[in-house]
C-alpha positions in Angstrom: -68.3 -43.4 85.6 -68.6 -42.5 82.4 -70.4 -39.8 83.6 -67.2 -38.6 86.0 -65.1 -39.2 83.2 -66.7 -36.6 81.1 -66.6 -33.9 84.0 -62.5 -33.3 83.7 -62.2 -31.7 80.3 -65.6 -29.9 81.0 -66.5 -26.3 82.4 -70.1 -25.6 83.6 -71.6 -21.9 83.4 -71.5 -18.9 81.8 -69.0 -16.8 84.1 -66.5 -19.8 84.4 -66.5 -20.6 81.1 -66.7 -16.6 79.8 -63.2 -16.9 81.7 -61.9 -19.6 80.5 -62.2 -18.0 77.8 -60.7 -14.9 78.6 -57.7 -15.9 79.9 -57.1 -18.6 76.5 -54.5 -20.6 78.9 -56.9 -23.9 77.7 -58.1 -24.4 74.3 -61.7 -24.6 73.9 -63.0 -27.3 71.2 -67.0 -26.3 71.7 -69.6 -23.8 73.3 -72.5 -26.4 74.0 -75.7 -23.4 75.5 -79.0 -24.4 75.7 -82.0 -23.0 73.1 -83.4 -21.1 75.8 -80.7 -19.4 76.7 -81.3 -16.0 76.1 -79.1 -13.7 73.8 -78.6 -10.5 75.4 -77.5 -12.4 79.2 -74.7 -14.1 76.7 -73.9 -11.3 74.4 -70.4 -11.0 75.7 -69.5 -15.0 75.9 -70.6 -15.4 72.0 -68.8 -12.3 71.4 -65.5 -13.6 72.5 -65.8 -17.3 70.7 -66.7 -15.8 67.5 -63.5 -13.6 68.0 -61.3 -17.0 68.3 -63.2 -19.5 66.3 -64.9 -21.6 69.0 -68.3 -23.6 67.7 -71.5 -22.4 69.7 -73.8 -25.7 69.0 -77.4 -24.7 70.6 -78.9 -27.9 72.4 -82.5 -28.4 73.9 -82.8 -28.4 77.7 -83.2 -32.0 78.1 -80.0 -33.1 75.5 -78.3 -31.1 78.2 -79.2 -32.3 81.0 -79.1 -35.6 79.9 -75.8 -36.0 78.8 -74.1 -34.6 82.0 -77.0 -35.8 84.6 -77.4 -33.4 88.0 -74.4 -31.4 87.2 -75.5 -27.5 88.0 -74.3 -25.8 84.1 -77.0 -22.9 84.3 -77.0 -23.5 80.8 -73.5 -23.2 79.0 -70.9 -25.9 79.0 -67.1 -25.6 77.0 -65.1 -28.6 76.1 -61.6 -28.1 76.9 -59.4 -30.0 73.7 -57.1 -32.3 74.7 -54.2 -30.3 72.7 -53.7 -26.8 71.0 -55.2 -26.5 68.0 -52.5 -25.2 64.9 -53.2 -22.1 63.3 -53.6 -23.0 59.7 -52.2 -19.7 58.1 -49.2 -20.6 59.9 -49.6 -25.1 58.9 -49.9 -23.4 55.6 -46.9 -21.7 55.4 -44.8 -24.3 56.4 -46.2 -26.8 54.6 -45.5 -24.5 50.9 -41.7 -24.1 52.6 -41.4 -27.9 51.9 -41.7 -27.3 48.1 -38.8 -27.7 46.3 -37.4 -30.1 49.7 -36.3 -33.5 49.8 -39.6 -33.8 52.3 -42.6 -31.9 50.1 -46.4 -32.2 51.6 -47.8 -34.3 52.6 -51.0 -33.5 54.9 -54.6 -34.3 55.9 -57.6 -32.4 55.2 -60.8 -34.3 56.5 -64.0 -33.5 55.7 -66.8 -34.3 58.5 -64.9 -37.2 59.9 -67.3 -37.5 63.6 -66.1 -40.6 64.8 -63.4 -40.3 67.3 -61.9 -43.5 66.9 -61.4 -42.6 63.8 -60.1 -39.3 63.7 -57.4 -41.1 66.6 -56.6 -42.8 64.6 -55.9 -41.1 61.6 -54.2 -38.9 63.3 -51.6 -42.2 64.1 -51.1 -42.9 61.0 -50.7 -39.7 59.9 -47.6 -39.2 62.1 -45.8 -42.5 61.3 -46.2 -42.1 58.1 -44.5 -38.4 58.7 -47.3 -36.4 57.4 -46.8 -32.7 58.0 -50.1 -31.6 59.2 -53.8 -31.8 59.1 -56.5 -29.8 58.5 -60.0 -30.2 59.5 -63.3 -29.2 59.5 -64.9 -26.9 62.6 -68.6 -27.7 62.4 -70.1 -30.9 61.7 -67.1 -32.9 62.1 -65.4 -34.2 65.7 -62.4 -32.6 67.7 -59.7 -32.9 69.7 -61.4 -34.9 71.8 -59.6 -36.8 75.0 -60.8 -39.9 72.8 -59.1 -38.8 70.0 -56.3 -38.0 72.2 -56.3 -42.3 73.8 -56.4 -43.7 70.5 -54.1 -41.1 68.4 -51.6 -42.7 70.9 -49.5 -39.3 72.0 -49.4 -38.5 67.5 -51.4 -35.0 69.1 -47.8 -34.7 70.7 -46.3 -34.4 67.1 -48.9 -33.5 64.4 -50.2 -30.4 64.0 -54.1 -29.9 63.6 -55.1 -27.4 62.4 -59.6 -26.1 61.9 -61.0 -24.4 59.3 -64.7 -22.6 58.9 -64.2 -23.7 54.9 -63.1 -26.8 53.6 -63.4 -25.6 49.7 -61.3 -22.6 50.5 -58.7 -24.6 51.9 -58.2 -26.0 49.1 -58.0 -23.0 47.1 -55.3 -22.2 49.6 -53.3 -25.1 49.1 -53.6 -25.0 45.1 -52.3 -21.0 45.9 -49.3 -23.2 47.3 -48.9 -25.3 44.7 -49.9 -28.4 46.6 -52.2 -30.8 44.5 -55.2 -32.0 46.3 -56.4 -35.4 46.0 -59.5 -36.7 47.0 -60.5 -39.9 48.1 -63.1 -41.0 46.3 -64.7 -44.7 45.3 -66.2 -43.7 42.3 -62.8 -42.5 40.9 -61.4 -43.8 37.5 -57.5 -43.0 38.8 -56.5 -45.9 41.0 -54.3 -44.2 44.3 -51.1 -45.7 43.1 -51.4 -44.4 39.5 -51.2 -41.4 41.3 -47.6 -39.1 41.8 -47.1 -39.2 45.4 -43.8 -37.5 44.8 -45.4 -34.6 44.1 -46.9 -31.8 47.0 -50.3 -33.5 48.2 -52.8 -32.7 50.0 -55.3 -36.3 50.9 -58.9 -34.9 50.9 -61.2 -38.1 53.2 -64.8 -37.9 54.0 -67.3 -39.1 56.1 -67.8 -42.5 57.2 -71.0 -42.1 55.8 -71.2 -40.1 52.9 -67.9 -39.6 51.3 -66.2 -36.6 50.6 -69.1 -33.2 50.1 -69.8 -32.3 46.5 -67.9 -29.2 46.5 -64.7 -30.6 48.6 -65.3 -33.5 45.4 -65.3 -31.0 42.8 -62.2 -28.6 43.6 -59.6 -31.2 43.9 -57.7 -31.4 41.4 -57.6 -35.3 41.3 -59.7 -38.2 42.6 -58.0 -41.8 43.5 -59.8 -44.5 44.7 -58.7 -48.1 46.4 -59.7 -50.9 44.8 -61.7 -53.1 46.8 -62.6 -57.6 46.2 -65.1 -58.0 48.7 -68.6 -56.9 49.5 -68.7 -53.8 50.9 -67.9 -50.8 48.5 -65.8 -48.7 50.9 -63.2 -49.7 53.5 -62.9 -47.6 57.3 -62.0 -44.4 56.7 -58.5 -45.1 59.1 -57.7 -48.0 56.7 -57.9 -46.0 53.5 -55.7 -43.0 55.3 -53.6 -45.6 56.5 -53.2 -47.1 52.4 -52.8 -43.4 50.8 -50.3 -42.0 53.5 -48.2 -45.4 53.2 -48.1 -45.7 49.8 -47.1 -42.2 48.8 -44.9 -42.7 51.3 -43.5 -46.0 50.0 -43.4 -43.6 46.1 -41.2 -40.9 48.0 -38.4 -43.6 49.6 -38.4 -45.6 46.7 -37.2 -41.9 44.8 
C-alpha cells in the first residue's frame, strides 16, 4: 500500500520525465537517476532540469530498486511537488513592498529542514501567524512533498514557498531590502522576547540535528534563543517556529 501511494506522485522513465519537464504543467520536485546512467543518453534531460532549477540526485541501483520495488523506472524517476513553488525574486519584491505599511514583512528562512512532518507543521504555523512566505534550501532539505502538504493542512494554498540555491545570498538580498535577519540559536545571548518584532523580519531556523549552518548564522543580523527549563537543550524546530512567529504576532497586535 505504501508503495502504491508513493507512485501517485512519481513519474518513471527518461522519456516521461523529459516530456514532463518540457510541458511544465506539473512542478517537479526532484529527479533521481542511477549513478551508472550514461550522461550522454540523458544530456537533454539534465540540461532542461538545470535550466528549470530542478535538483538532480544520483543514487546506486540498489537504493532505487529498494525504494520502488518492481517498478520499471529505466534509471530515471521524477517526484512531483504537491504545490507550485513561488518565484524567489517575486516573493522578495512582495516583501519589500510591505515595508512601511501596517503589515511589515514577516518571513521564514529554513536551513536544511529534512523532516516532512516538521516542514508541514512550520508551514501551518506560518499561515496561522500571518507570515508572508517561506524560503527553503534547494538541496539537502525536504521539499513540498505530499506528506508536507497533508501535515500543513491547507497552508500551502495560502503561504508562498520559494526555493533558493544559496541561503547566504538570500540573506544579503533580504538585507538589501531593509529586512532584518534573525537567526534562532541555542547559544544566542538575546532572548527572543527582547527583539523588536515590529520591524520587518526574516526568521531563520536550522535543521533538526545541527541548527543553522555556520555561514548562515554568521550572516544573520542577530541571534535569539528560546529559554528551556528542562534537561533537553532545545525545542523541536517546528515548535520553535511557532513560538517565534507568535511572539512576532503578539508584539505586532499590541503595537
